[in-house]
Legacy VTK file of the C-alpha trace (Angstrom):
# vtk DataFile Version 3.0
C-alpha trace
ASCII
DATASET POLYDATA
POINTS 146 float
32.984 -29.443 20.879
32.747 -25.827 21.907
33.879 -22.798 19.995
36.354 -20.113 21.201
35.681 -16.425 21.074
38.122 -16.196 18.100
36.236 -18.826 16.209
32.945 -17.204 16.881
34.343 -13.821 15.872
35.454 -15.205 12.549
32.186 -17.011 11.934
30.175 -13.829 12.562
32.669 -11.348 11.028
33.147 -9.590 14.311
36.021 -8.806 16.502
36.715 -10.666 19.731
36.547 -7.210 21.342
32.877 -6.755 20.143
31.911 -10.159 21.496
33.490 -9.250 24.918
31.567 -5.918 24.734
28.327 -7.853 24.191
29.204 -10.094 27.156
30.020 -7.064 29.269
26.651 -5.517 28.315
24.795 -8.632 29.505
23.944 -9.997 26.129
25.620 -13.366 26.552
24.570 -14.737 29.986
24.005 -18.192 28.297
27.741 -18.507 27.317
29.652 -20.794 29.763
33.318 -20.670 30.597
35.626 -23.600 30.388
38.109 -24.813 33.001
40.593 -22.227 31.846
38.000 -19.408 32.441
37.629 -18.750 28.689
34.231 -18.325 26.993
33.170 -21.463 25.223
30.285 -21.270 22.804
28.056 -24.325 21.988
25.950 -24.791 18.990
22.858 -23.616 20.829
24.856 -20.484 21.966
25.693 -19.742 18.358
21.962 -19.971 17.431
21.154 -17.371 20.022
24.162 -15.320 19.181
23.099 -15.309 15.505
19.766 -13.764 16.552
21.626 -11.129 18.642
23.736 -10.217 15.630
20.590 -10.039 13.467
18.809 -7.732 15.938
21.911 -5.562 16.186
22.309 -5.435 12.413
18.714 -4.385 11.973
19.041 -1.441 14.397
17.785 -2.792 17.643
19.397 -1.116 20.626
21.712 -2.921 23.018
19.292 -2.178 25.764
16.326 -3.879 23.960
18.549 -6.809 22.865
19.444 -7.200 26.551
15.847 -6.981 27.494
15.095 -9.746 24.970
17.937 -11.991 26.223
16.953 -11.484 29.828
13.533 -12.625 29.006
14.858 -15.717 27.141
16.822 -16.500 30.282
13.783 -16.139 32.353
11.993 -19.050 30.607
8.703 -19.662 28.971
6.738 -17.195 31.101
8.122 -14.469 29.006
7.063 -15.645 25.583
4.465 -12.895 25.152
6.965 -10.210 26.167
9.531 -11.526 23.623
6.885 -11.780 20.961
5.844 -8.177 21.548
9.449 -6.965 21.461
10.160 -8.776 18.122
6.914 -7.706 16.522
7.685 -4.058 17.429
11.209 -4.384 16.009
9.848 -6.029 12.904
7.526 -3.039 12.266
10.584 -0.764 12.447
12.427 -2.879 10.008
9.459 -3.024 7.489
9.207 0.826 7.696
12.944 1.111 7.089
12.710 -1.307 4.073
9.870 0.875 2.617
12.018 3.949 3.041
15.015 2.113 1.464
12.859 0.982 -1.396
11.635 4.481 -2.078
15.239 5.728 -1.959
16.327 2.905 -4.345
13.592 3.789 -6.818
14.848 7.460 -6.842
18.497 6.379 -7.262
17.454 3.922 -10.065
15.611 6.699 -11.847
18.700 8.933 -11.684
20.913 6.126 -12.953
18.417 5.404 -15.843
18.588 9.086 -16.696
22.402 9.036 -16.786
22.420 5.897 -18.812
20.175 7.480 -21.487
21.746 8.474 -24.749
19.926 11.820 -24.129
21.489 12.290 -20.637
23.017 15.672 -21.409
19.859 17.016 -22.965
17.712 15.764 -19.996
20.098 17.274 -17.471
20.242 20.623 -19.287
16.418 20.639 -19.425
16.354 20.122 -15.687
18.838 22.886 -14.989
16.812 25.167 -17.330
13.597 24.421 -15.302
15.301 24.990 -12.002
16.791 28.300 -13.268
13.327 29.427 -14.478
11.727 28.465 -11.139
14.442 30.296 -9.141
13.785 33.416 -11.336
10.115 33.255 -10.808
10.782 33.636 -7.071
13.384 36.303 -7.516
16.221 33.970 -6.417
18.812 35.263 -8.722
21.853 34.398 -6.772
21.574 30.695 -7.832
23.543 29.298 -10.586
24.310 25.708 -11.443
27.913 24.459 -11.255
29.642 24.296 -14.505
LINES 1 147
146 0 1 2 3 4 5 6 7 8 9 10 11 12 13 14 15 16 17 18 19 20 21 22 23 24 25 26 27 28 29 30 31 32 33 34 35 36 37 38 39 40 41 42 43 44 45 46 47 48 49 50 51 52 53 54 55 56 57 58 59 60 61 62 63 64 65 66 67 68 69 70 71 72 73 74 75 76 77 78 79 80 81 82 83 84 85 86 87 88 89 90 91 92 93 94 95 96 97 98 99 100 101 102 103 104 105 106 107 108 109 110 111 112 113 114 115 116 117 118 119 120 121 122 123 124 125 126 127 128 129 130 131 132 133 134 135 136 137 138 139 140 141 142 143 144 145
């Protein structure tokens, strides 16, 4: 049994319009059409579509996803090309994760400060330090918001 575009859209939390856009962009050459001319997805189509969504959700461009799908459609002679494309994308994701982790650490430290029973004292100390630093540089037009 195949899946309609509506069923696939629900399963992947996308709109049918987005799936049609992906098809128009050449990302779904593996999807067949039934006798009525409607797209009909098979289980193996869903597996590849899941990867497309994964690549899109992790920031890969439509152009590079298309390049990947085209190489899949070309067969086993493109395995190295696919591997290289995915490894390069993986490096981008790892770098983004490191940046997110650093940001999360900073946000967590701020939350920890605000959760502290001494939050007001700590914040006032920070404001005092900022004010002193600004004064040292002659930046007198700065004042914290009240």
